[in-house]
TIGU-314308 format. One record per residue (C-alpha): y, x, z; residue number from 1. Coordinates in pm, 1 decimal. Example, Ala and Ser with C-alpha at 12.3 -4.5 7.8 and 13.67 -1.06 7.14 Angstrom:
! TIGU-314308
[pt [-450.0,1230.0,780.0],1]
[pt [-106.0,1367.0,714.0],2]
END
This chain:
! TIGU-314308
[pt [-2531.3,1933.9,1509.3],1]
[pt [-2205.0,1815.5,1350.9],2]
[pt [-2249.0,1658.8,1006.7],3]
[pt [-2003.7,1658.0,714.2],4]
[pt [-1824.6,1354.4,860.8],5]
[pt [-1760.8,1534.6,1188.2],6]
[pt [-2014.0,1324.5,1382.1],7]
[pt [-2259.7,1488.3,1620.3],8]
[pt [-2572.5,1355.4,1451.7],9]
[pt [-2791.8,1445.2,1160.3],10]
[pt [-2698.6,1251.3,844.2],11]
[pt [-3022.3,1051.0,847.8],12]
[pt [-2941.5,931.0,1201.5],13]
[pt [-2579.7,845.4,1110.4],14]
[pt [-2521.6,487.0,1003.2],15]
[pt [-2212.7,443.3,785.8],16]
[pt [-2047.4,155.9,605.2],17]
[pt [-1886.3,232.0,269.6],18]
[pt [-1613.0,-5.8,153.7],19]
[pt [-1710.1,-58.7,-211.5],20]
[pt [-1445.7,-218.1,-433.8],21]
[pt [-1650.7,-177.4,-751.8],22]
[pt [-1432.0,107.6,-875.7],23]
[pt [-1525.2,467.3,-944.9],24]
[pt [-1375.6,613.8,-623.9],25]
[pt [-1565.8,405.4,-368.9],26]
[pt [-1880.6,421.2,-582.4],27]
[pt [-1868.7,802.4,-582.0],28]
[pt [-1821.5,802.5,-205.3],29]
[pt [-2131.8,585.9,-166.2],30]
[pt [-2322.3,818.7,-399.0],31]
[pt [-2215.7,1133.4,-215.7],32]
[pt [-2305.7,986.6,121.7],33]
[pt [-2648.1,877.9,-5.0],34]
[pt [-2705.9,1221.0,-161.2],35]
[pt [-2627.5,1387.7,173.5],36]
[pt [-2887.9,1172.0,345.3],37]
[pt [-2673.6,925.8,542.2],38]
[pt [-2792.3,574.6,629.3],39]
[pt [-2554.5,390.1,393.9],40]
[pt [-2460.0,23.8,374.0],41]
[pt [-2216.5,-74.7,101.4],42]
[pt [-1985.7,-369.7,164.8],43]
[pt [-1773.1,-545.6,-95.5],44]
[pt [-1502.4,-795.8,-8.5],45]
[pt [-1446.6,-1102.5,-223.4],46]
[pt [-1078.9,-1166.8,-162.3],47]
[pt [-977.8,-1424.2,-420.1],48]
[pt [-1126.6,-1650.4,-683.1],49]
[pt [-1139.1,-1494.6,-1027.0],50]
[pt [-813.7,-1493.2,-1224.0],51]
[pt [-803.3,-1482.6,-1601.8],52]
[pt [-622.8,-1171.1,-1717.8],53]
[pt [-586.3,-975.2,-2039.2],54]
[pt [-581.6,-644.4,-1847.0],55]
[pt [-958.1,-619.0,-1817.5],56]
[pt [-1085.5,-377.9,-1557.8],57]
[pt [-742.0,-300.3,-1412.5],58]
[pt [-763.3,-514.8,-1101.2],59]
[pt [-979.1,-486.9,-791.5],60]
[pt [-1193.0,-725.1,-589.7],61]
[pt [-1255.7,-954.1,-887.5],62]
[pt [-1589.1,-1098.5,-1006.4],63]
[pt [-1668.0,-806.6,-1234.7],64]
[pt [-1599.6,-559.5,-954.0],65]
[pt [-1847.7,-729.4,-724.0],66]
[pt [-2112.4,-706.4,-996.9],67]
[pt [-2030.4,-338.3,-1053.9],68]
[pt [-2055.1,-262.1,-681.4],69]
[pt [-2392.3,-436.5,-662.1],70]
[pt [-2523.1,-241.4,-964.1],71]
[pt [-2408.3,88.3,-814.3],72]
[pt [-2581.0,-1.4,-486.4],73]
[pt [-2904.6,-86.6,-666.9],74]
[pt [-2884.3,240.1,-859.8],75]
[pt [-2834.4,435.9,-536.6],76]
[pt [-3096.5,230.3,-353.1],77]
[pt [-2863.7,139.8,-67.2],78]
[pt [-2815.5,-190.7,111.3],79]
[pt [-2525.1,-397.0,-20.6],80]
[pt [-2344.1,-689.5,140.4],81]
[pt [-2065.0,-919.1,18.7],82]
[pt [-1812.9,-1060.8,265.1],83]
[pt [-1625.1,-1371.3,155.0],84]
[pt [-1270.9,-1333.8,285.2],85]
[pt [-1079.7,-1558.5,41.6],86]
[pt [-925.5,-1779.1,312.9],87]
[pt [-816.3,-1483.0,523.4],88]
[pt [-674.8,-1306.0,218.7],89]
[pt [-483.0,-1615.5,105.4],90]
[pt [-326.2,-1664.9,448.7],91]
[pt [-246.3,-1305.9,539.5],92]
[pt [-178.2,-1138.3,205.1],93]
[pt [-93.6,-1388.9,-69.1],94]
[pt [113.1,-1622.2,152.0],95]
[pt [290.4,-1324.8,310.3],96]
[pt [367.9,-1186.6,-36.3],97]
[pt [514.7,-1518.4,-153.0],98]
[pt [721.9,-1568.5,162.9],99]
[pt [860.6,-1215.1,141.2],100]
[pt [943.8,-1240.1,-228.7],101]
[pt [1119.5,-1575.6,-193.1],102]
[pt [1322.2,-1424.6,93.7],103]
[pt [1465.2,-1171.2,-151.2],104]
[pt [1244.2,-882.2,-41.4],105]
[pt [1011.5,-654.2,-239.0],106]
[pt [674.5,-681.7,-60.6],107]
[pt [375.4,-446.4,-84.2],108]
[pt [61.5,-662.2,-59.4],109]
[pt [-171.9,-359.7,-80.4],110]
[pt [-45.5,-245.0,261.4],111]
[pt [-91.4,-594.6,403.2],112]
[pt [-445.2,-601.8,265.0],113]
[pt [-531.5,-268.1,426.6],114]
[pt [-369.5,-380.0,751.2],115]
[pt [-564.2,-706.0,773.8],116]
[pt [-885.2,-785.5,587.4],117]
[pt [-982.5,-427.2,501.7],118]
[pt [-914.5,-215.6,808.1],119]
[pt [-899.1,-487.0,1073.4],120]
[pt [-1173.1,-730.8,970.3],121]
[pt [-1401.2,-486.4,786.9],122]
[pt [-1353.7,-240.3,1072.6],123]
[pt [-1477.1,-504.6,1317.9],124]
[pt [-1771.3,-594.3,1092.4],125]
[pt [-1873.8,-228.7,1063.8],126]
[pt [-1858.3,-198.3,1442.2],127]
[pt [-2074.7,-509.3,1475.5],128]
[pt [-2332.7,-337.7,1250.8],129]
[pt [-2335.4,-46.3,1500.4],130]
[pt [-2207.3,188.3,1231.4],131]
[pt [-2086.3,536.0,1325.7],132]
[pt [-1807.8,536.9,1066.6],133]
[pt [-1632.1,331.5,800.2],134]
[pt [-1597.8,541.4,484.6],135]
[pt [-1356.8,464.1,198.9],136]
[pt [-1256.5,604.3,-138.7],137]
[pt [-890.3,654.8,-49.5],138]
[pt [-729.8,983.7,-146.9],139]
[pt [-609.2,1101.3,192.9],140]
[pt [-708.5,1383.2,426.4],141]
[pt [-828.4,1337.5,780.9],142]
[pt [-826.4,1611.3,1042.6],143]
[pt [-938.3,1578.2,1401.7],144]
[pt [-762.5,1724.9,1704.5],145]
[pt [-886.6,1675.8,2060.1],146]
[pt [-1118.1,1397.7,1943.1],147]
[pt [-841.1,1201.7,1771.0],148]
[pt [-804.9,1154.3,1397.1],149]
[pt [-489.6,1255.4,1213.3],150]
[pt [-404.5,1153.0,857.7],151]
[pt [-255.0,1387.9,598.1],152]
[pt [-153.0,1354.1,235.3],153]
[pt [-433.9,1429.9,-10.6],154]
[pt [-454.3,1768.8,-176.1],155]
[pt [-400.2,1596.1,-510.4],156]
[pt [-46.1,1469.3,-443.9],157]
[pt [-44.0,1253.4,-757.8],158]
[pt [-337.8,1054.6,-619.2],159]
[pt [-231.5,1054.7,-253.9],160]
[pt [-259.6,705.0,-100.3],161]
[pt [-135.8,772.1,253.2],162]
[pt [176.6,560.0,191.3],163]
[pt [-42.7,251.1,167.7],164]
[pt [-223.1,336.5,492.6],165]
[pt [72.3,382.1,727.7],166]
[pt [-26.3,70.6,926.0],167]
[pt [-368.2,214.3,1020.2],168]
[pt [-410.6,215.4,1398.1],169]
[pt [-529.0,516.2,1594.6],170]
[pt [-849.5,335.0,1689.1],171]
[pt [-920.5,267.3,1321.9],172]
[pt [-834.5,621.9,1216.2],173]
[pt [-1079.3,763.9,1470.3],174]
[pt [-1353.2,556.4,1300.5],175]
[pt [-1249.6,607.7,936.7],176]
[pt [-1353.9,887.0,700.4],177]
[pt [-1209.7,980.3,356.7],178]
[pt [-1438.1,1218.2,160.9],179]
[pt [-1220.0,1227.2,-154.4],180]
[pt [-910.8,1375.0,10.5],181]
[pt [-989.6,1728.9,-103.8],182]
[pt [-1064.7,1660.3,-471.7],183]
[pt [-882.4,1521.5,-774.6],184]
[pt [-964.4,1223.3,-993.5],185]
[pt [-1108.2,1431.3,-1276.2],186]
[pt [-1365.3,1578.3,-1038.9],187]
[pt [-1442.1,1231.4,-903.7],188]
[pt [-1529.8,1105.7,-1252.3],189]
[pt [-1745.0,1413.8,-1313.8],190]
[pt [-1938.9,1336.6,-996.8],191]
[pt [-1979.7,974.4,-1108.3],192]
[pt [-2124.7,1092.2,-1439.7],193]
[pt [-2355.6,1338.2,-1261.5],194]
[pt [-2478.5,1057.2,-1035.1],195]
[pt [-2529.6,837.3,-1341.8],196]
[pt [-2307.1,561.3,-1203.4],197]
[pt [-2225.4,272.7,-1436.0],198]
[pt [-1855.9,286.8,-1338.5],199]
[pt [-1794.8,651.0,-1435.3],200]
[pt [-1551.7,556.0,-1715.0],201]
[pt [-1415.0,237.7,-1557.3],202]
[pt [-1031.4,221.4,-1567.9],203]
[pt [-839.4,250.3,-1243.0],204]
[pt [-700.6,-59.0,-1073.4],205]
[pt [-335.4,-100.3,-1168.9],206]
[pt [-226.1,-456.4,-1104.7],207]
[pt [-201.2,-631.1,-771.2],208]
[pt [-538.1,-803.7,-763.1],209]
[pt [-407.9,-1160.9,-747.7],210]
[pt [-120.7,-1097.7,-993.7],211]
[pt [-260.7,-1092.7,-1350.2],212]
[pt [-70.9,-859.5,-1586.6],213]
[pt [189.8,-786.2,-1319.7],214]
[pt [357.9,-1126.1,-1364.0],215]
[pt [476.7,-1182.8,-1006.0],216]
[pt [705.8,-1473.6,-1090.6],217]
[pt [429.1,-1688.7,-1241.3],218]
[pt [210.9,-1646.7,-932.2],219]
[pt [495.1,-1735.9,-697.5],220]
[pt [587.9,-2034.4,-911.2],221]
[pt [227.1,-2153.3,-897.6],222]
[pt [214.6,-2148.0,-517.0],223]
[pt [581.3,-2233.0,-453.8],224]
[pt [739.6,-2422.8,-748.7],225]
[pt [1066.2,-2467.3,-556.2],226]
[pt [1129.5,-2092.7,-580.4],227]
[pt [1261.3,-2141.8,-935.1],228]
[pt [1605.9,-2268.4,-837.9],229]
[pt [1915.4,-2195.3,-1042.1],230]
[pt [2181.2,-1998.8,-854.9],231]
[pt [2487.4,-1781.5,-888.7],232]
[pt [2525.5,-1417.4,-984.8],233]
[pt [2808.1,-1260.8,-780.7],234]
[pt [2990.0,-928.6,-776.1],235]
[pt [3045.8,-733.1,-453.6],236]
[pt [3363.1,-927.9,-375.1],237]
[pt [3181.1,-1258.8,-410.5],238]
[pt [3328.6,-1345.0,-750.5],239]
[pt [3102.9,-1561.8,-964.6],240]
[pt [2994.3,-1385.3,-1283.8],241]
[pt [2719.9,-1615.2,-1408.5],242]
[pt [2395.8,-1791.0,-1319.9],243]
[pt [2029.2,-1700.2,-1273.7],244]
[pt [1712.9,-1909.7,-1303.1],245]
[pt [1555.0,-1806.4,-971.5],246]
[pt [1585.3,-1507.0,-738.8],247]
[pt [1214.3,-1433.4,-770.7],248]
[pt [1288.0,-1299.5,-1121.3],249]
[pt [1486.9,-1010.4,-973.1],250]
[pt [1434.1,-703.9,-754.8],251]
[pt [1677.2,-446.8,-616.1],252]
[pt [1768.3,-189.2,-880.3],253]
[pt [1685.5,-414.9,-1173.9],254]
[pt [1909.9,-399.2,-1480.2],255]
[pt [1719.4,-605.0,-1733.1],256]
[pt [1769.5,-981.3,-1734.7],257]
[pt [2115.9,-998.0,-1574.4],258]
[pt [2273.3,-1095.8,-1909.3],259]
[pt [2633.8,-1032.8,-1811.0],260]
[pt [2864.5,-817.3,-2023.4],261]
[pt [3050.9,-542.4,-1838.7],262]
[pt [3224.2,-210.5,-1905.0],263]
[pt [2968.0,-39.3,-1683.1],264]
[pt [2597.6,-133.1,-1669.0],265]
[pt [2526.3,-379.9,-1389.0],266]
[pt [2229.8,-363.4,-1153.3],267]
[pt [2092.7,-593.6,-887.2],268]
[pt [2217.6,-437.0,-562.9],269]
[pt [2128.4,-720.4,-326.3],270]
[pt [1955.3,-1058.7,-311.1],271]
[pt [2093.5,-1322.0,-74.5],272]
[pt [1809.1,-1569.2,-30.8],273]
[pt [2009.7,-1793.8,203.4],274]
[pt [2273.7,-1851.3,-64.0],275]
[pt [2021.0,-1825.6,-349.7],276]
[pt [2248.8,-1561.4,-500.3],277]
[pt [2202.9,-1236.3,-690.5],278]
[pt [2464.0,-968.4,-614.7],279]
[pt [2528.6,-710.1,-884.9],280]
[pt [2716.7,-381.3,-894.2],281]
[pt [2723.9,-41.0,-1057.7],282]
[pt [2459.2,226.5,-1026.9],283]
[pt [2654.1,394.6,-744.8],284]
[pt [2612.0,81.3,-536.2],285]
[pt [2236.1,142.7,-536.3],286]
[pt [2269.6,463.8,-335.4],287]
[pt [2120.9,405.7,11.0],288]
[pt [2159.9,645.5,303.5],289]
[pt [2062.1,437.3,605.7],290]
[pt [1763.3,211.3,678.5],291]
[pt [1680.4,-28.6,959.6],292]
[pt [1306.5,-73.5,1013.9],293]
[pt [1099.6,-337.9,1190.7],294]
[pt [734.3,-366.5,1298.6],295]
[pt [669.8,4.4,1343.9],296]
[pt [322.6,154.7,1359.8],297]
[pt [316.4,506.9,1503.9],298]
[pt [31.3,757.6,1481.3],299]
[pt [217.7,1026.5,1670.6],300]
[pt [404.3,1086.6,1993.7],301]
[pt [775.8,1013.2,1978.6],302]
[pt [842.3,1381.0,2055.9],303]
[pt [737.1,1467.5,1701.7],304]
[pt [1033.4,1271.2,1570.6],305]
[pt [1271.6,1518.5,1732.7],306]
[pt [1155.2,1773.5,1474.6],307]
[pt [1216.8,1771.7,1099.6],308]
[pt [1102.4,1439.4,954.9],309]
[pt [1043.8,1334.0,595.5],310]
[pt [1014.2,978.9,467.4],311]
[pt [880.9,801.3,159.0],312]
[pt [1020.7,462.9,56.1],313]
[pt [787.8,403.4,-239.1],314]
[pt [434.0,517.0,-312.0],315]
[pt [534.7,735.2,-608.3],316]
[pt [857.9,856.8,-449.4],317]
[pt [940.6,1202.4,-322.3],318]
[pt [962.4,1309.3,40.1],319]
[pt [1318.8,1268.7,169.8],320]
[pt [1447.8,1471.5,464.9],321]
[pt [1570.3,1228.5,731.6],322]
[pt [1656.9,1173.5,1096.3],323]
[pt [1465.0,893.5,1266.9],324]
[pt [1562.6,719.0,1590.9],325]
[pt [1276.8,518.0,1745.0],326]
[pt [1352.6,215.9,1962.7],327]
[pt [1038.4,27.4,2065.0],328]
[pt [898.9,-124.1,1742.2],329]
[pt [1219.9,-62.2,1545.6],330]
[pt [1382.3,245.4,1395.2],331]
[pt [1707.7,366.9,1243.2],332]
[pt [1663.2,611.9,956.4],333]
[pt [1944.6,832.1,828.4],334]
[pt [1850.9,985.4,493.2],335]
[pt [1995.1,1331.1,420.2],336]
[pt [2022.2,1258.3,47.6],337]
[pt [2095.9,943.9,-148.6],338]
[pt [1804.4,736.6,-275.8],339]
[pt [1853.1,453.1,-521.6],340]
[pt [1718.5,101.2,-524.1],341]
[pt [1560.5,75.3,-180.4],342]
[pt [1480.0,-286.1,-99.7],343]
[pt [1406.5,-479.5,219.5],344]
[pt [1036.1,-559.4,234.2],345]
[pt [930.0,-213.6,120.0],346]
[pt [761.7,31.6,354.5],347]
[pt [926.7,341.6,494.9],348]
[pt [662.1,597.6,589.2],349]
[pt [712.1,902.6,813.6],350]
[pt [572.4,1252.7,758.0],351]
[pt [599.4,1595.3,918.3],352]
[pt [487.1,1930.7,780.1],353]
[pt [261.7,2184.9,951.2],354]
[pt [1.4,2446.7,859.8],355]
[pt [-253.0,2172.1,772.4],356]
[pt [-23.9,1996.0,528.0],357]
[pt [192.5,1684.6,537.6],358]
[pt [92.7,1464.5,827.9],359]
[pt [140.0,1087.7,831.0],360]
[pt [321.7,989.7,1151.0],361]
[pt [333.9,615.7,1083.8],362]
[pt [601.5,392.5,938.4],363]
[pt [761.1,51.6,932.6],364]
[pt [897.8,-225.0,712.8],365]
[pt [1251.6,-199.2,576.8],366]
[pt [1458.6,-481.0,722.8],367]
[pt [1811.1,-381.4,615.4],368]
[pt [1973.0,-108.0,405.3],369]
[pt [2321.7,44.6,402.0],370]
[pt [2519.6,194.0,114.6],371]
[pt [2769.6,452.9,237.5],372]
[pt [3027.1,341.6,-21.1],373]
[pt [3029.5,-9.4,126.0],374]
[pt [3183.6,-85.5,463.6],375]
[pt [2892.5,-302.4,580.2],376]
[pt [2546.5,-395.1,467.1],377]
[pt [2551.4,-670.7,208.2],378]
[pt [2332.6,-932.3,370.1],379]
[pt [2152.9,-1004.3,691.3],380]
[pt [1805.7,-1146.4,643.6],381]
END
């Protein structure tokens, strides 16, 4: 007998761990699994000490979320555990975020969180519990071929979260399950109401959990006060145009806050952390056609990259047709069309298309970018 999770056991003999963040998605997953008769244990991670924020209910892994997850578990009559990972999260996610930002990059801490405390440490804990699978509320599809899991974009493309999961290893993917990949958010909330879950109307998480109200600069200043150092604003020829109050106040593609008059609107086109300088240019200077990637994670044979490849360079971005050259844990990406405002520190994620949908092939971290209208890349980090 193969159950709904693709495991050769009856549901009642299948032990699963559900990662419960306290939100509606993971709560519905726990409810569905319980309703189908699985042996369910819900686990919630406490990742940071509570932060005061005016955006109530729009973060994850906070004190309220732990309470909500516990209430859902009590309502479903499933076992619930809390793992206290604050030290791990501080070291591997918050510190990494701060170091990347102060280096002039645009980091994605949600990927780092999935890569470390969620899918590495929680994966190990679930294995230690002798679980048959780790189940999450992510909106992605999983298909299995020859006993190996493959990840695809969710059917609801507006909710698809595969971009954030590019660093998942094959071993983890074989163990993971994603029941929400075939439905949309509206249906998820209907199921939550049907199951009488207390989080049915809870708002979605929007902010980075340790960044209240999206104020990155204040968090970085708190942990690294030296990051607020006055520096120069330069044009592409190195001419001084003005001064800034700290590079952490700027990201690639930003227009607001430059405060320099010009015939054409000026945008941040590069950040030189070594010189503590902001480089500005016109909108055309934001067009990127070549990327250099580091720290690759591949979920496919290299032969698949000889076929038509698509990339995403931001979670809400479109798929861009590209050519990808793989060299060990690095890659060179040539984009067939211009894309604006790509920044080092972001993730570049690979996809291919087949009869099952859009398959995630892996990805890497953007190390350098190249604008075809400039003779060389602007900085070397």
